[in-house]
C-alpha positions as CSV (number, residue, x, y, z in Angstrom):
1,X,18.6,5.9,-1.1
2,X,18.0,3.2,-2.6
3,X,14.8,2.3,-3.6
4,X,13.6,-1.2,-5.8
5,X,10.3,-3.1,-6.7
6,X,9.9,-6.8,-8.2
7,X,6.7,-8.1,-9.3
8,X,6.3,-12.0,-8.4
9,X,7.2,-14.5,-10.9
10,X,4.9,-17.5,-9.3
11,X,1.4,-17.3,-10.7
12,X,0.0,-18.6,-7.4
13,X,1.7,-15.8,-5.4
14,X,0.8,-13.6,-8.1
15,X,-2.7,-13.8,-7.3
16,X,-2.4,-12.7,-4.2
17,X,1.2,-10.3,-4.4
18,X,1.3,-6.5,-6.1
19,X,4.8,-6.6,-5.6
20,X,8.4,-6.9,-3.5
21,X,10.2,-4.0,-2.6
22,X,13.1,-2.0,-0.3
23,X,13.9,0.6,0.4
24,X,17.2,1.5,2.5
25,X,17.9,5.1,3.8
26,X,22.3,5.5,5.1
27,X,23.5,7.5,7.4
28,X,25.2,9.6,4.3
29,X,21.3,10.0,2.9
30,X,20.3,13.7,3.5
31,X,16.8,12.9,2.3
32,X,13.6,14.0,4.5
33,X,13.4,13.2,7.6
34,X,9.6,12.4,8.0
35,X,8.3,11.8,4.7
36,X,4.3,11.5,4.1
37,X,2.9,8.0,3.0
38,X,-0.9,8.4,1.0
39,X,-3.5,6.5,2.1
40,X,-3.1,3.2,0.8
41,X,-5.8,0.0,0.7
42,X,-3.3,-2.4,0.4
43,X,-1.7,-3.9,3.5
44,X,2.4,-4.3,3.5
45,X,4.4,-7.1,5.6
46,X,7.0,-5.2,6.2
47,X,11.0,-7.2,7.4
48,X,13.5,-5.4,9.0
49,X,16.3,-6.2,12.0
50,X,14.9,-7.3,14.7
51,X,15.8,-3.7,17.1
52,X,15.2,-1.5,13.9
53,X,12.5,0.4,15.2
54,X,9.0,1.6,13.0
55,X,7.1,4.9,13.8
56,X,3.6,5.7,11.9
57,X,1.4,9.1,12.9
58,X,-1.5,10.3,12.0
59,X,-2.6,13.2,14.9
60,X,-3.8,12.2,17.4
61,X,-2.6,8.6,17.1
62,X,0.6,6.6,16.3
63,X,1.6,2.8,15.6
64,X,5.1,2.1,16.5
65,X,7.3,-0.5,17.5
66,X,10.3,-2.8,16.4
67,X,11.2,-5.0,13.9
68,X,8.8,-6.9,11.2
69,X,5.5,-5.9,11.0
70,X,2.1,-5.5,9.6
71,X,1.1,-1.9,7.6
72,X,-3.2,-2.4,7.2
73,X,-4.6,0.0,4.8
74,X,-4.5,3.2,6.0
75,X,-7.8,5.8,5.6
76,X,-5.6,9.2,6.1
77,X,-1.7,10.1,5.2
78,X,0.8,8.7,7.6
79,X,3.3,10.9,8.7
80,X,6.8,8.5,8.9
81,X,9.7,8.6,10.7
82,X,12.5,8.3,8.7
83,X,15.2,10.4,11.5
84,X,17.4,7.2,11.6
85,X,18.9,5.2,8.8
86,X,17.0,2.1,8.4
87,X,16.2,-0.8,5.5
88,X,12.8,-2.2,4.6
89,X,12.4,-5.6,2.4
90,X,8.1,-5.1,2.0
91,X,5.4,-7.5,0.8
92,X,2.8,-5.5,-1.3
93,X,-0.5,-7.9,-1.2
94,X,-3.0,-6.6,-3.4
95,X,-6.7,-5.0,-1.9
96,X,-8.5,-7.4,-0.2
97,X,-6.0,-10.8,0.1
98,X,-5.2,-10.9,3.5
99,X,-9.0,-12.7,3.6
100,X,-8.4,-15.3,1.8
101,X,-5.0,-16.4,4.0
102,X,-5.6,-18.9,6.8
103,X,-3.3,-16.5,9.2
104,X,-4.0,-17.0,12.2
105,X,-5.1,-14.2,14.6
106,X,-6.7,-12.7,11.4
107,X,-10.4,-13.3,11.0
108,X,-11.7,-10.2,9.6
109,X,-10.4,-7.0,8.1
110,X,-7.8,-4.8,9.8
111,X,-7.6,-0.5,9.3
112,X,-5.5,2.0,10.3
113,X,-2.9,0.0,12.7
114,X,0.6,-1.4,12.2
115,X,1.6,-4.4,14.5
116,X,4.5,-6.5,15.0
117,X,4.8,-9.8,13.2
118,X,6.0,-13.0,13.9
119,X,7.7,-14.1,11.1
120,X,8.4,-17.6,12.2
121,X,4.8,-18.1,12.8
122,X,3.5,-16.5,9.8
123,X,6.0,-18.9,7.9
124,X,5.7,-22.1,9.9
125,X,9.6,-22.6,10.4
126,X,11.6,-21.9,13.2
127,X,15.2,-20.5,11.0
128,X,13.5,-17.7,8.7
129,X,16.9,-15.9,8.3
130,X,15.2,-12.3,8.0
131,X,18.3,-10.6,8.3
132,X,20.4,-12.6,5.8
133,X,16.8,-12.2,2.9
134,X,17.4,-8.2,3.8
135,X,21.1,-8.1,2.7
136,X,20.5,-10.3,-0.2
137,X,17.6,-7.9,-1.1
138,X,20.1,-5.0,-0.8
139,X,22.6,-6.3,-3.1
140,X,20.8,-8.6,-5.9
141,X,16.7,-7.7,-6.0
142,X,16.2,-10.4,-8.6
143,X,17.5,-13.7,-6.6
144,X,15.6,-11.8,-2.9
145,X,12.4,-11.6,-4.9
146,X,12.7,-15.1,-6.2
147,X,14.0,-16.1,-2.3
148,X,10.6,-14.4,-1.0
149,X,8.6,-16.4,-3.4
150,X,10.2,-20.0,-2.8
151,X,9.6,-18.5,0.8
152,X,6.0,-17.1,0.6
153,X,4.7,-19.8,-1.9
154,X,3.3,-22.2,1.3
155,X,1.3,-19.5,2.9
156,X,-0.4,-18.9,-0.4
157,X,-1.2,-22.8,-1.2
158,X,-3.3,-22.9,1.7
159,X,-5.9,-20.0,0.4
160,X,-9.2,-20.5,1.2
161,X,-11.8,-18.5,-1.8
162,X,-15.7,-17.6,-1.1
163,X,-18.5,-15.9,-2.7
164,X,-17.5,-12.8,-1.1
165,X,-13.3,-12.7,-1.8
166,X,-14.4,-13.8,-5.6
167,X,-17.0,-10.9,-6.3
168,X,-14.5,-8.9,-4.9
169,X,-12.0,-9.8,-7.4
170,X,-14.2,-8.9,-9.8
171,X,-15.2,-5.4,-8.7
172,X,-11.1,-4.6,-7.8
173,X,-10.2,-3.5,-11.4
174,X,-13.5,-2.3,-12.4
175,X,-13.6,0.6,-9.6
176,X,-11.2,2.7,-11.6
177,X,-13.2,2.5,-15.0
178,X,-16.8,2.7,-14.3
179,X,-19.1,5.0,-11.6
180,X,-19.5,2.7,-8.7
181,X,-23.7,3.0,-9.6
182,X,-23.0,1.2,-12.6
183,X,-21.1,-2.3,-11.4
184,X,-24.1,-4.3,-9.4
185,X,-25.6,-4.5,-13.4
186,X,-22.2,-5.5,-15.2
187,X,-21.9,-7.6,-12.9
188,X,-25.1,-8.7,-12.7
189,X,-25.8,-8.8,-9.3
190,X,-27.1,-5.6,-6.5
191,X,-25.6,-3.0,-5.2
192,X,-26.1,-3.7,-1.8
193,X,-24.5,-7.6,-2.5
194,X,-21.7,-5.1,-3.6
195,X,-20.9,-3.2,-1.0
196,X,-21.7,-6.2,1.5
197,X,-18.8,-8.6,0.1
198,X,-16.1,-5.5,-1.2
199,X,-16.5,-4.1,2.9
200,X,-16.3,-7.7,4.3
201,X,-13.0,-8.5,2.2
202,X,-11.5,-5.4,2.4
203,X,-13.1,-3.5,5.2
204,X,-13.4,-0.6,3.1
205,X,-16.1,0.7,0.8
206,X,-15.7,0.5,-2.6
207,X,-16.1,4.5,-2.6
208,X,-13.1,5.1,-0.1
209,X,-11.0,2.3,-2.2
210,X,-12.0,4.3,-5.9
211,X,-11.3,7.7,-3.9
212,X,-8.0,6.4,-2.7
213,X,-6.8,4.6,-6.1
214,X,-7.7,8.0,-7.9
215,X,-5.5,9.6,-5.8
216,X,-2.8,7.8,-6.1
217,X,-3.2,7.8,-10.0
218,X,-3.6,12.2,-9.5
219,X,-0.8,12.3,-6.9
220,X,2.0,10.2,-9.8
221,X,0.5,12.4,-12.5
222,X,1.8,15.6,-10.3
223,X,4.7,13.9,-9.5
224,X,6.2,13.7,-13.1
225,X,5.3,17.5,-13.8
226,X,7.4,20.2,-12.9
227,X,5.4,22.5,-10.6
228,X,5.4,25.5,-13.6
229,X,3.8,23.0,-15.7
230,X,1.2,21.8,-13.6
231,X,-2.6,23.6,-14.7
232,X,-4.8,22.8,-12.0
233,X,-8.1,23.4,-13.7
234,X,-7.0,20.5,-16.7
235,X,-5.8,18.3,-13.7
236,X,-9.3,18.7,-11.9
237,X,-10.9,17.6,-15.3
238,X,-8.7,15.3,-16.1
239,X,-9.1,13.2,-12.9
240,X,-12.8,13.6,-12.5
241,X,-13.7,16.8,-9.8
242,X,-16.5,19.1,-10.8
243,X,-14.0,21.9,-10.6
244,X,-10.8,23.5,-9.2
245,X,-12.2,23.8,-5.8
246,X,-13.6,20.6,-5.7
247,X,-10.4,19.3,-6.1
248,X,-8.5,21.7,-3.7
249,X,-10.7,20.2,-1.1
250,X,-10.3,16.3,-1.8
251,X,-6.7,16.8,-1.6
252,X,-6.5,18.8,1.9
253,X,-9.0,16.3,3.3
254,X,-6.7,13.4,1.7
255,X,-3.3,14.4,2.2
256,X,-3.6,17.9,4.4
257,X,-2.3,20.3,1.6
258,X,-3.5,22.3,-0.9
259,X,-2.4,22.2,-4.5
260,X,0.1,24.9,-4.1
261,X,2.0,23.3,-1.1
262,X,1.6,20.3,-2.8
263,X,3.5,21.6,-5.9
264,X,6.4,22.6,-3.0
265,X,6.1,19.4,-1.1
266,X,5.2,16.7,-3.9
267,X,8.6,14.6,-2.4
268,X,7.2,14.2,0.5
269,X,4.3,12.8,-0.4
270,X,4.5,9.7,-2.9
271,X,4.0,6.8,-1.2
272,X,7.3,5.6,-1.4
273,X,6.6,1.6,-0.1
274,X,5.9,0.1,-3.5
275,X,4.7,3.1,-5.1
276,X,6.5,5.9,-7.2
277,X,10.0,6.4,-6.5
278,X,11.1,9.3,-4.2
279,X,13.0,12.6,-5.2
């Protein structure tokens, strides 16, 4: 399986896009057919061949279709269908970035869905060759990233910022450093104002976003260690849980696995869409 990620070089785009990524599975690849995608507060624009199917499931609902699509922030772990060969070229936006983009049909944050994307309409062109771009990504990641910068730049020149987006941008880097109860004082505004602006821009509460970020950091930490080397009491302390049972309940709620289950299946629960590379 081929996987890569690249940060955009253009500063205007980097304000709204976290990274570009590609993942490809061939017929010879025997990796897991139904991997998991962790809860994710960011939106992805995923480019793929027009007849290639996608399917994201979290019981009892699912999103499915063909071709290029938006994958909006999801609050639950998704099961992916990777049973057939595929290639995805993705654009991972910063949390809440779509709020500031003048994209037709995007009037408010959308959660827990994947929907088809019209790339020609999005880029206001009649000849965006998605398959040629994907082929470039397959063989020359750096040139593909440069091409994405070129294609996407017009989309980001038309952005519009307001007080809500500006306040949310200030909040995001603080979520991983400070208790939410302290953010209002640090940013010189009321807690209610922070919550209202953050929810308006992202569709999430600050607590929900903070929890997703902590889960991602914790799973990456665990992923880099062998099961025998994991001290769960130490992990609970490191990531701010009151005790080991608290950690167990959190993992069970977020990804449907206990720590023991996760240690056995951790390669199946990593965010392979622009996150840690799958084993």
